[in-house]
C-alpha positions as CSV (number, residue, x, y, z in Angstrom):
1,X,-10.9,-0.3,8.8
2,X,-7.2,-0.5,8.0
3,X,-6.7,1.7,5.0
4,X,-3.5,3.7,5.2
5,X,-3.3,7.4,4.4
6,X,-0.5,10.0,4.4
7,X,-1.8,13.4,5.3
8,X,0.2,16.3,3.9
9,X,-0.3,19.5,5.9
10,X,1.3,22.5,4.2
11,X,2.0,25.1,6.8
12,X,3.0,28.8,6.6
13,X,3.1,31.0,9.7
14,X,0.7,28.8,11.7
15,X,2.6,28.5,14.9
16,X,-0.4,29.5,17.0
17,X,-2.7,26.9,15.4
18,X,-0.6,23.9,14.3
19,X,-0.6,22.0,17.6
20,X,-4.4,22.1,17.9
21,X,-4.9,21.2,14.2
22,X,-2.6,18.2,14.4
23,X,-4.0,17.0,17.6
24,X,-7.6,17.2,16.2
25,X,-6.5,15.3,13.1
26,X,-4.8,12.5,15.2
27,X,-7.9,12.1,17.4
28,X,-10.3,11.7,14.5
29,X,-8.1,9.4,12.5
30,X,-7.4,7.2,15.6
31,X,-11.1,7.0,16.2
32,X,-11.6,5.8,12.6
33,X,-8.8,3.2,13.1
34,X,-6.9,4.5,10.2
35,X,-3.2,3.8,9.7
36,X,-1.8,7.2,9.0
37,X,1.2,9.5,9.0
38,X,1.1,13.4,9.2
39,X,3.6,15.0,6.9
40,X,3.8,18.6,8.0
41,X,5.6,20.7,5.4
42,X,6.7,24.1,6.7
43,X,6.8,26.6,3.9
44,X,9.9,28.3,5.2
45,X,11.7,28.2,8.6
46,X,9.6,28.8,11.6
47,X,11.2,27.8,14.9
48,X,8.0,28.5,17.0
49,X,6.0,26.2,14.7
50,X,8.6,23.4,15.0
51,X,8.6,23.8,18.8
52,X,4.8,23.5,19.0
53,X,4.8,20.4,16.7
54,X,7.5,18.7,18.9
55,X,5.2,19.2,22.0
56,X,2.8,16.6,20.6
57,X,5.5,13.8,20.8
58,X,3.9,11.5,18.3
59,X,6.2,9.5,16.0
60,X,3.5,9.5,13.3
61,X,4.3,13.2,12.6
62,X,7.1,13.9,10.1
63,X,8.2,17.5,9.7
64,X,9.8,18.9,6.6
65,X,11.1,22.5,6.6
66,X,11.6,24.2,3.3
67,X,14.5,26.7,3.1
68,X,12.3,29.6,2.1
69,X,8.6,30.4,1.4
70,X,7.7,28.9,-1.9
71,X,3.9,28.3,-1.8
72,X,1.4,25.6,-1.2
73,X,2.2,23.8,-4.4
74,X,5.8,23.4,-3.6
75,X,5.0,22.3,-0.1
76,X,2.7,19.6,-1.3
77,X,5.1,18.3,-3.9
78,X,7.8,18.2,-1.2
79,X,5.5,16.2,1.1
80,X,4.4,13.8,-1.7
81,X,8.0,12.7,-2.2
82,X,7.7,11.0,1.3
83,X,4.3,9.3,0.6
84,X,3.9,5.6,0.3
85,X,0.4,4.9,1.7
86,X,-2.7,3.7,-0.2
87,X,-4.1,7.3,-0.1
88,X,-2.7,10.8,0.1
89,X,-4.6,13.6,1.7
90,X,-4.0,17.3,1.6
91,X,-5.3,19.1,4.7
92,X,-4.9,22.9,5.5
93,X,-3.2,23.8,8.7
94,X,-6.0,26.3,9.6
95,X,-8.6,25.4,12.2
96,X,-11.4,26.1,9.8
97,X,-12.1,22.4,8.6
98,X,-13.1,19.4,10.6
99,X,-10.9,16.4,9.8
100,X,-13.9,14.0,9.6
101,X,-13.7,14.8,5.9
102,X,-10.4,12.9,5.6
103,X,-12.1,9.8,7.0
104,X,-15.2,10.2,4.8
105,X,-13.0,10.6,1.7
106,X,-10.8,7.5,2.5
107,X,-13.9,5.4,3.1
108,X,-15.5,6.6,-0.2
109,X,-12.4,5.8,-2.2
110,X,-12.0,2.5,-0.6
111,X,-15.5,1.4,-1.4
112,X,-16.2,2.9,-4.8
113,X,-16.5,0.3,-7.6
114,X,-15.7,3.0,-10.3
115,X,-11.9,2.7,-10.8
116,X,-11.9,6.0,-12.7
117,X,-12.6,7.8,-9.5
118,X,-9.2,8.6,-8.0
119,X,-9.9,11.6,-5.9
120,X,-12.3,13.1,-3.4
121,X,-12.5,16.8,-2.6
122,X,-14.2,18.8,0.1
123,X,-17.0,20.9,-1.1
124,X,-18.6,23.9,0.7
125,X,-21.5,23.5,-1.8
126,X,-22.3,19.9,-1.0
127,X,-25.9,19.5,0.4
128,X,-24.7,17.9,3.5
129,X,-21.9,20.5,4.3
130,X,-22.2,22.6,7.4
131,X,-20.6,25.9,6.5
132,X,-20.2,29.1,8.6
133,X,-18.9,31.3,5.8
134,X,-19.3,35.0,5.0
135,X,-21.9,35.7,2.3
136,X,-19.4,37.7,0.3
137,X,-16.9,34.8,0.3
138,X,-19.7,32.4,-0.6
139,X,-20.7,34.5,-3.6
140,X,-17.1,34.9,-4.7
141,X,-16.6,31.1,-4.5
142,X,-19.6,30.5,-6.7
143,X,-18.4,33.0,-9.3
144,X,-14.9,31.4,-9.3
145,X,-16.4,28.0,-9.7
146,X,-18.2,29.1,-12.9
147,X,-14.9,30.6,-14.1
148,X,-13.1,27.3,-13.6
149,X,-15.8,25.5,-15.5
150,X,-15.6,27.9,-18.4
151,X,-11.8,28.2,-18.6
152,X,-10.8,24.6,-17.9
153,X,-14.0,22.6,-18.7
154,X,-13.6,21.4,-15.2
155,X,-17.0,20.5,-13.7
156,X,-16.2,20.3,-10.0
157,X,-18.1,21.9,-7.2
158,X,-15.2,23.5,-5.3
159,X,-11.4,23.6,-6.0
160,X,-10.3,25.7,-3.1
161,X,-11.6,24.1,0.1
162,X,-8.5,22.7,1.9
163,X,-9.2,19.0,2.0
164,X,-8.5,16.6,-0.9
165,X,-7.7,12.8,-0.9
166,X,-6.3,10.9,-3.8
167,X,-5.2,7.4,-4.6
168,X,-1.4,7.2,-4.4
169,X,-0.7,6.0,-8.0
170,X,-3.1,8.4,-9.7
171,X,-1.6,11.4,-7.8
172,X,1.8,10.2,-8.7
173,X,0.9,10.2,-12.4
174,X,-0.5,13.8,-12.2
175,X,1.4,15.8,-9.6
176,X,4.6,15.5,-11.6
177,X,3.0,17.7,-14.3
178,X,2.1,20.5,-12.0
179,X,4.1,23.7,-12.1
180,X,2.0,26.1,-10.0
181,X,3.4,27.0,-6.6
182,X,0.7,29.0,-4.9
183,X,-3.2,29.3,-4.9
184,X,-3.6,27.9,-8.4
185,X,-2.0,24.6,-7.6
186,X,-5.3,22.9,-6.7
187,X,-7.0,24.1,-9.9
188,X,-4.0,22.9,-12.0
189,X,-3.8,19.5,-10.4
190,X,-7.6,18.9,-10.7
191,X,-7.5,20.0,-14.4
192,X,-4.6,17.6,-15.1
193,X,-6.5,14.8,-13.4
194,X,-9.5,15.6,-15.6
195,X,-7.3,15.6,-18.7
196,X,-6.1,12.0,-17.8
197,X,-9.7,10.9,-17.6
198,X,-9.7,10.6,-13.9
199,X,-12.8,11.4,-11.9
200,X,-13.1,13.3,-8.7
201,X,-16.2,13.4,-6.4
202,X,-17.2,15.8,-3.7
203,X,-17.6,15.1,0.0
204,X,-19.3,17.3,2.6
205,X,-17.3,19.4,5.0
206,X,-17.8,21.1,8.3
207,X,-16.3,24.5,7.9
208,X,-16.1,27.3,10.4
209,X,-14.4,30.2,8.8
210,X,-12.2,31.7,11.5
211,X,-10.2,34.5,10.1
212,X,-10.7,37.8,8.1
213,X,-10.0,37.7,4.4
214,X,-7.0,39.6,3.2
215,X,-8.4,39.5,-0.4
216,X,-9.2,42.9,-1.8
217,X,-10.6,43.9,-5.2
218,X,-7.1,44.2,-6.7
219,X,-6.0,40.7,-5.5
220,X,-9.3,39.2,-6.7
221,X,-8.8,40.6,-10.1
222,X,-5.2,39.4,-10.2
223,X,-6.5,35.9,-9.2
224,X,-9.0,35.9,-12.1
225,X,-6.3,37.1,-14.5
226,X,-3.8,34.4,-13.3
227,X,-6.5,31.7,-13.6
228,X,-7.3,32.7,-17.2
229,X,-3.6,32.7,-18.0
230,X,-3.2,29.2,-16.6
231,X,-6.2,28.1,-18.6
232,X,-4.7,29.4,-21.7
233,X,-1.3,27.7,-21.1
234,X,-3.1,24.5,-20.2
235,X,-5.1,24.5,-23.4
236,X,-2.1,25.3,-25.5
237,X,-0.1,22.4,-23.9
238,X,-2.9,20.0,-24.7
């Protein structure tokens, strides 16, 4: 297949992982015969990370370094300014996710007859997903999914798994309306897509959770409160 995809990889303090992540993505996308570019957006200066990226020596990698840490949303918006392929993917720089999901999403979007479907998102809850994930995190994700459905009327399986692929034009129409810089960026973008009448469908992922969570009860409560506030602002804006 000859579909073209720009893969935005937001990156913050991932010097020890970034080379392996990018090499893994390159290998999988080459095997699928995709035309692609990797746009690595470093969310603040990190000389070690830049050095490790440069070791790969592949001219399909473009590196953008933001002047200071601003959050995932800002990093993705900066990366999107460079995109011109048929499809745009977001892929986390962690080693948790297998990049096969990028290929599956591009194939799905290329073959779907439904023109209203503009995006594919990775879902831990898909029946075909292979997930090694702590039970407490799995439970928290299910609760958060119900909160998103209640607050935004957004009936999607999973907003937080770090792989999403969109058609370029539809993403361009929606990302300009986003304002969130950090973890709520994904929720906001998907809610805006939904308000435009755009459809998003899930794809299975292979996920091997590789790091301990830094989320405690206080941060979880803050996340819930911030989500509700965003939902209130979103409804008022509509």
